[in-house]
C-alpha positions as CSV (number, residue, x, y, z in Angstrom):
1,M,-40.3,-22.8,8.2
2,G,-44.1,-22.8,8.8
3,N,-45.4,-19.9,10.8
4,E,-42.2,-19.4,12.8
5,K,-41.1,-15.8,13.3
6,L,-37.6,-14.5,12.8
7,S,-36.0,-12.0,15.2
8,L,-34.0,-9.5,13.2
9,P,-32.7,-6.1,14.2
10,S,-35.5,-3.5,14.0
11,L,-33.0,-0.9,12.5
12,V,-32.9,-2.7,9.2
13,A,-35.2,-0.9,6.8
14,G,-37.0,-1.7,3.6
15,E,-38.5,-4.8,2.1
16,L,-36.9,-8.1,1.0
17,L,-38.6,-9.7,-2.0
18,A,-37.3,-12.9,-3.3
19,S,-39.2,-14.9,-5.9
20,V,-39.6,-18.4,-4.8
21,V,-42.6,-20.1,-6.4
22,E,-43.6,-23.7,-5.9
23,D,-46.3,-25.6,-7.6
24,N,-48.4,-27.1,-4.8
25,G,-51.3,-29.1,-6.4
26,G,-51.9,-26.4,-8.9
27,E,-51.7,-23.6,-6.4
28,R,-48.7,-21.4,-6.3
29,T,-47.4,-20.3,-2.9
30,G,-46.1,-17.0,-4.0
31,A,-42.8,-15.2,-3.0
32,M,-40.8,-15.1,0.2
33,W,-41.0,-11.6,1.7
34,A,-40.3,-9.7,4.8
35,K,-41.4,-6.2,5.5
36,H,-39.9,-3.9,8.2
37,E,-42.2,-2.2,10.7
38,A,-40.4,0.8,12.1
39,V,-39.8,0.7,15.8
40,E,-38.2,3.9,17.2
41,S,-38.6,3.6,21.0
42,Q,-37.3,0.0,21.7
43,P,-33.5,-0.7,21.7
44,A,-34.0,-4.4,21.0
45,A,-35.5,-6.2,18.0
46,R,-39.0,-7.4,18.3
47,E,-40.1,-10.7,17.0
48,S,-42.9,-9.0,15.2
49,D,-40.6,-6.9,13.1
50,F,-40.1,-9.6,10.5
51,H,-42.4,-12.5,9.6
52,L,-42.1,-15.5,7.3
53,R,-45.5,-16.9,6.6
54,N,-45.6,-20.3,4.8
55,R,-42.6,-19.5,2.7
56,T,-39.7,-21.5,1.4
57,P,-36.3,-20.0,2.3
58,V,-34.0,-19.1,-0.5
59,V,-30.6,-20.8,-0.4
60,T,-28.0,-19.1,-2.6
61,D,-24.5,-20.3,-3.3
62,W,-22.3,-17.1,-3.2
63,R,-19.1,-18.9,-4.0
64,L,-17.2,-17.6,-7.1
65,D,-15.1,-20.1,-9.0
66,V,-11.6,-19.3,-10.1
67,P,-11.4,-18.1,-13.7
68,N,-11.5,-20.8,-16.3
69,T,-10.4,-18.9,-19.4
70,S,-7.2,-17.3,-20.4
71,A,-9.0,-14.0,-21.1
72,D,-10.3,-13.9,-17.5
73,Y,-6.7,-14.2,-16.1
74,R,-5.4,-11.6,-18.5
75,N,-8.1,-9.1,-17.7
76,A,-7.5,-9.8,-13.9
77,A,-3.8,-9.1,-14.4
78,L,-4.4,-5.8,-16.0
79,E,-6.8,-4.7,-13.2
80,R,-4.6,-5.9,-10.4
81,I,-1.5,-4.1,-11.7
82,G,-3.6,-0.9,-11.9
83,D,-4.7,-1.5,-8.3
84,A,-1.0,-1.9,-7.3
85,R,0.0,1.4,-8.9
86,A,-2.9,3.2,-7.2
87,L,-2.0,1.7,-3.8
88,R,1.7,2.6,-4.3
89,R,0.8,6.2,-4.9
90,V,-0.9,6.5,-1.5
91,E,2.0,4.6,0.1
92,R,0.0,1.5,1.0
93,Y,3.0,-0.7,0.3
94,P,2.0,-4.1,1.7
95,F,-1.1,-4.4,-0.3
96,A,0.4,-2.7,-3.3
97,A,3.1,-5.5,-3.3
98,Y,0.4,-8.1,-2.9
99,A,-1.6,-6.8,-5.8
100,A,1.5,-6.6,-8.0
101,G,2.5,-10.2,-7.4
102,L,-1.1,-11.3,-8.0
103,A,-1.1,-9.4,-11.3
104,A,2.1,-11.3,-12.4
105,E,0.6,-14.6,-11.4
106,C,-2.6,-13.9,-13.3
107,M,-0.7,-13.0,-16.5
108,L,1.4,-16.2,-16.3
109,R,-1.8,-18.2,-15.8
110,A,-3.2,-16.6,-18.9
111,F,-0.6,-18.5,-21.0
112,Q,-1.3,-21.9,-19.5
113,R,-3.6,-24.6,-20.8
114,Q,-6.8,-23.9,-18.9
115,G,-8.3,-26.9,-17.1
116,R,-5.0,-28.6,-16.8
117,E,-4.2,-29.6,-13.3
118,H,-0.9,-28.5,-11.9
119,A,0.6,-28.0,-8.4
120,A,1.9,-24.4,-8.9
121,H,-0.5,-22.8,-6.5
122,H,1.0,-19.3,-6.0
123,D,4.6,-20.1,-7.0
124,V,5.3,-17.8,-9.9
125,V,8.3,-19.8,-11.0
126,A,6.2,-22.9,-11.3
127,H,3.5,-20.9,-13.2
128,F,6.2,-19.7,-15.6
129,A,7.3,-23.2,-16.2
130,A,3.8,-24.3,-16.8
131,C,3.2,-21.7,-19.5
132,D,2.5,-23.0,-23.0
133,R,5.9,-22.5,-24.7
134,A,4.4,-22.2,-28.2
135,R,1.9,-19.5,-27.1
136,L,4.4,-17.5,-25.0
137,G,7.3,-17.8,-27.4
138,E,11.0,-18.2,-26.7
139,R,11.7,-14.5,-27.1
140,V,9.1,-13.6,-24.5
141,R,10.3,-16.3,-22.2
142,K,13.8,-14.9,-22.2
143,K,12.4,-11.4,-21.4
144,L,10.4,-12.7,-18.5
145,R,13.1,-14.9,-16.7
146,G,14.6,-12.0,-14.7
147,P,11.3,-10.4,-13.6
148,V,9.8,-13.8,-12.7
149,Q,12.8,-14.5,-10.4
150,T,12.4,-11.0,-8.8
151,V,8.7,-11.6,-8.1
152,H,9.6,-15.1,-6.8
153,V,12.1,-13.6,-4.3
154,L,9.9,-10.7,-3.1
155,W,6.3,-11.8,-3.3
156,L,4.4,-14.1,-1.0
157,N,0.7,-14.9,-1.4
158,N,0.2,-14.3,2.4
159,L,1.3,-10.7,2.0
160,R,-2.5,-10.0,2.1
161,Y,-2.3,-10.8,5.8
162,S,0.7,-8.6,6.6
163,H,0.7,-5.1,8.1
164,E,3.6,-2.8,7.6
165,V,5.5,-3.7,10.8
166,R,5.3,-7.4,10.1
167,L,6.4,-6.9,6.5
168,R,9.3,-4.7,7.5
169,T,10.4,-7.4,10.0
170,H,10.3,-10.0,7.3
171,L,12.5,-7.9,5.0
172,N,14.9,-7.4,7.9
173,D,14.9,-11.2,8.5
174,V,15.8,-11.9,4.9
175,R,18.5,-9.1,5.0
176,Y,16.9,-7.2,2.2
177,Y,18.3,-4.0,3.6
178,A,21.7,-5.1,2.3
179,R,20.4,-4.3,-1.2
180,V,19.1,-0.8,-0.2
181,K,21.0,2.5,-0.1
182,R,21.6,3.6,3.4
183,G,18.8,5.9,4.7
184,S,16.2,4.6,2.2
185,D,12.9,3.2,3.1
186,T,13.4,-0.5,2.8
187,L,9.7,-1.4,2.4
188,K,9.2,1.3,-0.2
189,V,12.3,0.1,-2.2
190,A,11.2,-3.5,-2.0
191,C,7.6,-2.6,-3.2
192,I,9.0,-0.6,-6.1
193,E,11.3,-3.4,-7.2
194,L,8.5,-5.9,-7.0
195,M,6.1,-3.7,-8.9
196,N,8.7,-3.0,-11.6
197,A,9.2,-6.8,-12.1
198,A,5.4,-7.5,-12.0
199,S,4.7,-4.6,-14.5
200,A,7.3,-6.1,-16.8
201,I,5.5,-9.5,-16.7
202,V,2.1,-7.9,-17.3
203,N,3.3,-5.6,-20.0
204,V,5.3,-8.1,-22.0
205,G,2.6,-10.7,-21.5
206,D,-0.1,-8.4,-22.7
207,E,1.9,-7.4,-25.7
208,R,2.3,-11.1,-26.6
209,W,-1.4,-11.6,-26.0
210,R,-2.4,-8.8,-28.4
211,N,0.2,-9.9,-31.0
212,P,0.5,-13.7,-30.9
């Protein structure tokens, strides 16, 4: 960037030090750095607050690839079901439901052949069908059929975008209230039913994982 100056907010404190070293005819051009000069009296940032002098900018790819091992998916399933339980305790039902469904999906993914392309996306029934039958075992498959169907009915991947009012409207639209005792909190009941099914998938799957 040559001797160009960067205008950054003067309220940012401290020093950025990133090691970027280039070999330039035998002479190394050091590290990219920027040091904050405190400015208390001016509301706007000054161009002199931060400088880059003859440095090469650091370009970092912050993308995180999806897991590529069965162990990664299994570990994620155990963490997400724990998150769901914690969220349920504080009555954060929409995100508790989302985390529970995600836990179920992760555990099912743990029993698939990794690297194998499939079009399941976030369809738990399709993920269940794509599980390695030999690894999962027929006895476990029979145990999981009911819970998988329950998660399939109640869980949507886009629950992460839903607030309580929107989710309650969705449950009303699909007439879920017909399954709930009069006077009960429909959203709470749906969340508990979904979490119970997801917990069954995670627990049965983890038991099979530890005792193949």
